[in-house]
N, C-alpha and C positions, 0 to 999 in steps of 0.2 A: 504493500499499499504505499502511496507517494506521501512524502512528508507533508505535514501540515493539512491531511485531508482525514476525513472520517466517514463511516457509513452510518447513517442516523439509524435510531431505534435499535441499535445491535449492542448488547451487552458485551463488555469486555471479556475475551477469554470464552465466549460461548459461541462456537463455530456454527452450530445448527441456527441458533438465534441469529447470527449475523447473515446467514443466506436468506432466512425468513424476513428479516428487517429490510435487507437490500430489496428483496422482491417486492415486498408491501410499499416501500418508498417509491420504487418506479412505477408500480401498478396505478398508484394514485397520481402519476405524472405522466401518462401516456397519451399520445396524439393518435388520431384515427388514420392509419397506414393505408395506403393504397387509393386515397381519394382523389388525386390528381394525376392526369396523364400529360402528355407533353403538350396538347392543346390548351388545356387550362393553365398550365405553367406559363406558356407563351402569352396567353391573355393576361395573367398576372404581370409579367414582366412589361407588357405595353401599358397596362393600367397604372402601374407606379408612375409613369412617366407623361402621359397623354396631356394632361392638364397643362404642362409646361409648353405645349404648342399653341395653346390658346391666350396664354398671357404670361409675362414675365420676361421672357427672352429679348423682347424689344426694346427693354431698358438700356441692353447691351449697345444699341446704336447711339444712345446718348454718351456712352463711355469710350466707343472706339469707331463710331461711324460703321458704314456698311462694311467696308473693307476690314476695319479691326475686328467687328463681331464675327465676319466671314471666316477670317483666320483662327480666332479664339473657337469657333465652333469646329473647324476641322482638326485643330489640335486637342480639343477635348473629346470629340469624336474619336480621336486615335487613342486618346487615353482609356476611354471606355472599352474600345475593341480590345486594346491590350489585356486590360483589366478582366474583361468577360471571358478572354480566352484562358486566363489564368484561373480563374474562379471555376471555369468548366472543369478543369483538371483537379482542383481542390476538391470541389463538391462530388466528384466520383470516387476521390479517396476516401472522403468522410462525409457520407450523405446523412447528416443529423441537423435538427433545427437550429443548432448553434451557428450555422454560416459562418461568417467572419470571425466570431469569435472562437469557434472550434480550430479553424485553420491556424490562427494566430496562438492559440494556447499550445498547439504541437510544435510550432516553429519558434516562437519566442517566449514560451513559458507562461507562468501565471499572470505576470505583469502584463505581458504583450497581449494575453488573452482579454484581461479585463480593461485595458486601453482601448483595445479593438471594439469590443462589445459596448463599452460605454459611449464611444463616438457614434456607433451605429444607432444606439438608443436615443442619442440628442437628435439626430436626424430624423428618427421615424416617430418621436413624440412632439417635437416641434412643428414638423411640415403639416400634420393633419389639423394642428390647432390653427395654424395659418390659413389652410384651404378652408377650414370651416368659415373663416372671416370672408372669404372671396366667395364662398357659397351664398352667403348672407346678402353680400352686394348684389350678386346676380339675381337672387330671389326678388329683392327690391327694386332693381332696375327693370326686371321683367313684369313687375305688379303681379306677382304670383299670389293668389288668395289675400292680397291686400297687405302682405306682412311687410314690415321694415327690417334691415338688418340689426340684430341685436342678439342678445343672450337666448331669448326663446328659440331663435332658429338655429344658433349653435347646440343649444341642448338638444333639439330635436335630431340634428344631424348625429351627434354622438350616440343617442339612445337608439334611433331607428336601426342604424348600421352596426352598432355592437350588437344589438340584438340579432340581427342576421347571421354574424359571426358567431354567436352563442350557439344557434342553431344547428350549425355543423359546418364543417370547412368545404365539404363539397358542394352543398347549397350556395355557401358564400362564394367560392370561385366561380360557380356557373353564373351566378347574379353578375359578378364582377365582369365576366367574359360579354355577356350580354349589353352592358352599359358601355364597356370599352368599344365594342364593335360600332355601337351607334355614334360614339365620339369620333372613331377613325373613318368612318363613312362620310361624315360630316366635313372633316378636314380635306378628304379628297374631292368633295363636292365645292367646298370653299375655294379650293386651288383652280378647279376649272374655271369658276366664275371670276376669280380675281385676275386670272392670266389673260382674261378678255380685255383687261385695262391695263395690261403691263407695258411699262415704258422704261427701258435701261437707263435713260437719263436721270430717272427719279432715285435711282439707287444711291447716288452720291450727292444728294441737294443739301446736307448739313454744311454749314459755313465752316470754313478751313480755320483752325487756329494756327496762324502763321508762326507763332512762337514755340510750337512743339516741335520736338526733334522727330524729323521724317515726317512731317505732315504734308498732306496732299488732298486732292478730291476725294480719294479713296480712303485715305486714312486722315481724316480732319483732325484727330487728336493726337497724332503722330504714333510713332511705334508704342509708346508706353500704353496707348488706348487699347492695342491688343491685349495686353497683359491684363488691365482693368476690365476688359470683357469676358476673361475666362469664366467667372461664376456665372454669367448669362448664357454662354454657349454651353455650360453644363445643364442648363434646364431643358435642353432638348433630349437629355439621356438620364437625368437625375433619378437614381431609384432602381433602374434595371438591374443593379447589382444585388437586390433583395431576393431574386429568385430563389437562390440555394436555402434560403431560410425555411422554404416549404419542402425541404428534402425528406424529412421524417414521414410525410404525409403524400408523398408522391408515389406513383407506380413506376417500378424499376428506375430509381433515381439515377443510377450510374449511366443509363442511356437516355433517359428523359431530360436530365438536367443540362448537359451539354447542348442537346438539341434545342431546348426552349430557350436557352440564353443565346444561342447563335441566331435564331429565328426572330427573337425579340429586337435584337439590336439592329437586324437588318431591316426590320420594319420600322423601326425609330429612325434609322438613318434616312430612309425614303421620305419619311413624313417631315423631317428637319429641313431637307432640301427644298421640297415643294413649299412647305409653309413659309420659310424664310425669303424665298426668291419671289413668291407670288404675292405676299403681304407687302413687301418692302417695294416690289415694282408696280404695285397698283395705285399707290397713293404717295409714296415717296417716304424715305427713311425720316424726314423731318416730322411728318404728319404723324407718324406711329410711335415715335421714339418713346414719348411717355404716357401713352394710352393705355388705360386699364383693359381695355377690350381692343386690341390691335386689329383683329381679325374683321369685327364689326366697322371700325374705323376705315380700314382698307377698302371694305366693299361700298360704304355710304358716302364717303368724302365729305364735301360740303352739302351734300344732299340729306334728304330723309331716308327713313328706314325703307328697306326693300324687302320683298319675300324672303330673298336669300340672306340678306343680313338678320333677319328675324329668325330664320331657321339656324344660323350659325350661332346666334345668341343663346338659343335654348341648347344647341348641341355643346356649347362652352360650358353650360351647368352640367351636362351628361359627362363630360371629361373632367371636371372637378369632383363630380361624384365618384367617378372610378378611381381617380387617384387617391382621394380621401379613404375610400373603403379599402384599397389596397395596402395603403401605408398604415393603417390600423392592424391589419393583418401581421403585416412584416414586423412592425413594433413589439406586438404581442408574442410573436415566436422568439425573437432576440430575448425580450425579457424572460420567457419561459426558460430558454437554455440556460441563461446566467443564473437564474433563480435555482433551477434543478440542480446545478453543479456547486451551489452555495455561494456564489459570488454576491448575490442580492439574497433578501430573505426567502428562505425556502417556501413558504406558503404561497408565494407569488406563482409558483409553478403547478399548483394543484388543478386537476382538470375535471370537468363535469361528466355526466354520463354519456354526452354526445362527444366526449374527448376533446372538448375546447379548453383552453387555459382561460377560464372566467376571470380570476383575479388579474391574470395578465392582460386582459381586455379592459376590465372595469376601472382599475386604478390608473393606468395610463390615460384611458379615456376621460377620467375624472380631472387629472392633471392637465389634460389638453383643453377641455373645457372650461377650467379655471383660467389658463393664460389667455385664452380667446376672449374671454368675459372681461378680463382684468386689464390685460395690456391693449388689446384691440388694434396692434399694429402687425398686420400680415407680412408685410415687407421685412420688417426687423426680425420676425420669427424665422422666416425662410433663410435670411442670411446666417443666422444662428445654426440652423439645419444644414446649410452649405458648408459651414466651417467644420461641423461634426463629420460630414460625408468625406470631406478631402482627407481629413486625418485617418478615418478608416480606409480610405482606398491607398494610402501610402503604406499603412500596416499590412494590408492583405496582400498588396504586391511585394512587399518585403518578405511576407510570410512563405510565398511562393519561391522567391529567389532562395532563401535560406533551404527550404525543403528539398529543392533541386540540388544544392550543392552539399547538403549535409547527409541526406538520405536519397542518393541517386538510384539504388535498388529497390526503393519502395514500390509496390505494385500500383501501376497508374492504368486503369481500363481507358481513361482518355488522356492524351498528351498535347500540352500546349504548343501550337506551332511557333517555332523560334526558342522555346524553352526560356531560360531565364532573362534572355535579351529581350523578349517580350513583355516580361513583368517588370524589367528595368526601366523601359520606356514609361510604362504606366506609374513607377514609383517617381521618377522625375518629373513628370507631367502633374502627379497628384501635389507634389511639394510645391511646385510653383503656383498651382491653383490655390494652395492653403495659403501661400503669402498674398495672392491677390485679393484674398476675402478683406485683408486690412486696407486695401486700396479703395474697396467699394464701401465698407461699413465697418469701421474700426471698433465702435461700441459694441456691435453684434459679435464681433470676434472675441472681445475682452469678456462677454457675458459668457460665451461658450467656454472659454478659460476658466472663468469662475466656478461654473457648473462642474467641470473636469476637476478642479482642486478639491471641491466637497466630496466628489466621487471617490477619487483617489485616497482621501484621508479615512474615508470608511472602509475602503479595502485594506489600506495599510494597517489600521488599528483594529480592525475586527473580522472582515470575512475571509481574508486569506489564511486564516488560522482555522477555518472552519468549512472548507472545501470539501464536497462530496465525491470521494474516490470512485463510486459506482456510476455516476453519470457519463454517458457514451464519450464525450470529450475528454473528461478526464482520463478515462480507461485508455483512450487512443494514445494520449500523451504518456501515461505511465507505462504502455507497452513498448513505446520508442525508447524511454528512458532504460528499461530492463534491457532491451535489445542491445543499446549502447553499451551498458555495464558488461554484458557478456561478451562482447566483441572485443572488450579491453581485456577480459580474463583470458 
């Protein structure tokens, strides 16, 4: 048994009791296996991200102009592609709900596992809170049921969609797939309509800052604008890395995970290119750079609403719901895995009769609702989420590099094309994106650091001495340590 770990409910020195205690502990913390095939997993990967196509990315135009945001999107797309290839290999090696935490736990030890898991939690708790605010704004702007954006709408979002998750993972992912399909279809219809108004001269209509290094009509804010636009280039892909968190509930995860990750990213790249070009070329970068609903602005211009713009407006709400719904799923599974292994309070990993981690859904949901109702700044919360995401990307890429070099003979049902070189590219770009968050919103970055400090203090002073050796991710790491010790002997 690894140092600093224990098996709950097992009396010391009682072997039979230890087995019974271990079985009982894990039995009360079991997810429903075989609930998701590659199609549902692919839908989950696209659902995480699709709301970013409807809003948010366009703010990058105000940081880098069309050329700057285009370059940032290409570089961030490369980062996600390299990361997804690395995660496909890691998820085939260790198909558990721990996702990034489990990978880092084996490669970087308990501290690395906790740092990665905490960063992922920051992303997946803050992002739904922010999106609930955007849903409220959409509900108000569309005049749905006469409601105005406020805490009753946020509460309804969390209550209804957490309720569906409590019903069961299969039902939840099927609901997500349907809503995501509507949102994706609407993006394709939008692109067809917007391209009828496309004018290449509008792409670079933002005034040039002549004092910026390397500034031009394509780079109005200079070369630094490319870097400042990194976090907004991420919005076309942010969240797709969460697919491995469904590994324990997947059918044949060794095969379905790499397939779902690859297809999800391919779909997202296509949507990013279509949305970015059509929206910017329809009305110009200047017109949509600060818009809360850039696709609607791209269709309407100075005129009034059209049938197509109204349709896209409603579809934007569907995209927000899809991302909100899937991010709640991801946060609950990461919290479940960290709690089951003892990094966080163990009661958070208890599952109900339908094998859903009910406290892992309810408690983050309560925190997210409280943040939405209290802070009310969706942009700031999303910037905090992006900060956590970039840290987790760097650590997951580093985990792949370490395992490739330290355990080259580890059985790998899927192998990353390019090996450690691929994950090294992801690591460098993730670190660059992390620094770029300070260029966009320094306060958000420091807020995220503050949350990190509190979490690390809890781990250092309490939970690292109470880890659960029987958790799958911990057993996997303990096996590696035992093999390493045997090889030294």
